[in-house]
N, C-alpha and C positions, 0 to 999 in steps of 0.2 A: 251105886245104889247100895244102901245097907241091907243086911240080911233080913232084918225085921220088916223094912219097907217092901222088899221083894216078896216076903211071905204074905203081907197084907194085900199086895197087888194080885197075887195068885189066888188068895181066898176070895177076893171080891170078883175076880174074873171080868165078866161083861159089865158089872156094876162099878168098875173102877172109874172114878170121876173123869179123867182124861179120855177114857174109852167112850164114855157116854157123850162127851163133848165132840169127839171125832165122828161118831156114828150118827148121833141124833141131831147135832147142830150143824157141823161143817159139811155134812153130806147134802144138806138142803140149801135153799136160797137164804143167804144171810147178808147182813151189813156189818161192817167193822165198827167197833165201839171202843173208846178208850176212857180210862179213869186216871186222873192225876193223883195217884196214891204212891206210897212207898212199896217197893218190891220185897215185902216181908209179910209175916202174919199180921193182920190188922183186925181190930175190933170194929165190926160193921153193924150198925143198928138201923132199923127202919123207924122213921118218925112221921107222925101224922101232924101236919100243920094246917093253918087256916088256908094256905095256898095250895095244899095238896100233899102228896107223899114225897118224902125225901129219904135218901140213903145217906147216913152220916158215917164217914170213915175218918177217924181221928178228929181233926178240927174242920175238915172239909165236908160240905154238903152238896149232894147231887140231886137235882129234881128228877122225879120219875113220873111217867104218865099214869101208871097204875101200880097196884100192889104186886101183881105177877112180875112185872119188870123189875121192881125193887128187890123182890126175892131172888130173881135171876142174877142181878148185878151183885147182890150181897155175897153170893157164893164165890165169885171171882175176886171181890174185894177182900174177903177173908184170907185168901191164900196169896194175895198180892200180885195178881195178874193184871197188868196195866192195859194191855190190848187184847181183845177177844172178839168173837163174833156173836151177834144177837140174831135169832131167827127173824126173817122179814115178815113172816106170817104171825101176827100177834096172837092168834088163837092157839098157837103151839107153845108159847112161852110158859104158861102156867104148868102144863104137864112136864115140860123139860125141867123147870125149876124144881118141881117135886122130886124128880129123879136125881138131880144134882144134889139137892139138900139131903136126900136119903143116903146117897153114896157118901157124902161128907160125914154124916153122923155115924154110919156103919164103919167107916175108916177110923174115926175117932174111938169108937167102942173097941175095935180090934186092937188099936194102938194101946188103949188103956189096959186091956187084958195082958198085953205083952210088957206092960210097964216100961214104955220107952218115951223118948222125947218127940214132940210134934215137929220140931224144926226140920228134920230130914224128910219126913213125910210130905210136909208142905213144899219144901224145895223141889222134890221129885215131881209132885203134881204141877207146880208152877212151871218147871222146865219142860215137861211134856206138853202142856197146853200152849206154852210159848212156841214150841217147835211146830205144833200143828198150825198155829198162826191165826190171825183175825180175819183173813180173807180180804175181799174188796170193800172199799168204803160204801159202795152201793151195789146191789145185786145186778147181774146182767139180765136183761130181758131179751130173750132170743126170738120172740114172736114179732112179726111185723104187724103194725096196726093198720086197719083199713080206715081211710078217711073218706067221708062223704063229701061229694061236691054239691054245693048248694047253688042252684041256678036261679 
């Protein structure tokens, strides 16, 4: 890790994007998600179509059920993370997307102040998130359900 990236990581502290991913997303119930994108920095835009909301990454388009999910996916698409976790509780996605986007913008501002390249910052973020992993394809439900017997 370069000196500049480690300085940015230290300055952000708990607001470091991979740290937010580990503490806020992976600590709870999640489902694995994957995007068929390249593992590099990507231009990701949210588009509103007649069929709903789509995330456009390069020439590929991914349908999103709502704006919060599109914003959440866009953070990972920008830094080229192909497999990651999405919170199972959809009511949490918007707040986590806000935190992730804020962290991303703060990291870019700090990088701009240090007049450095984005490539190493993005590589470190992508590698840390990949190391944390996407988790299980579906969350585990530890509770047994009671079934009523109809007579």
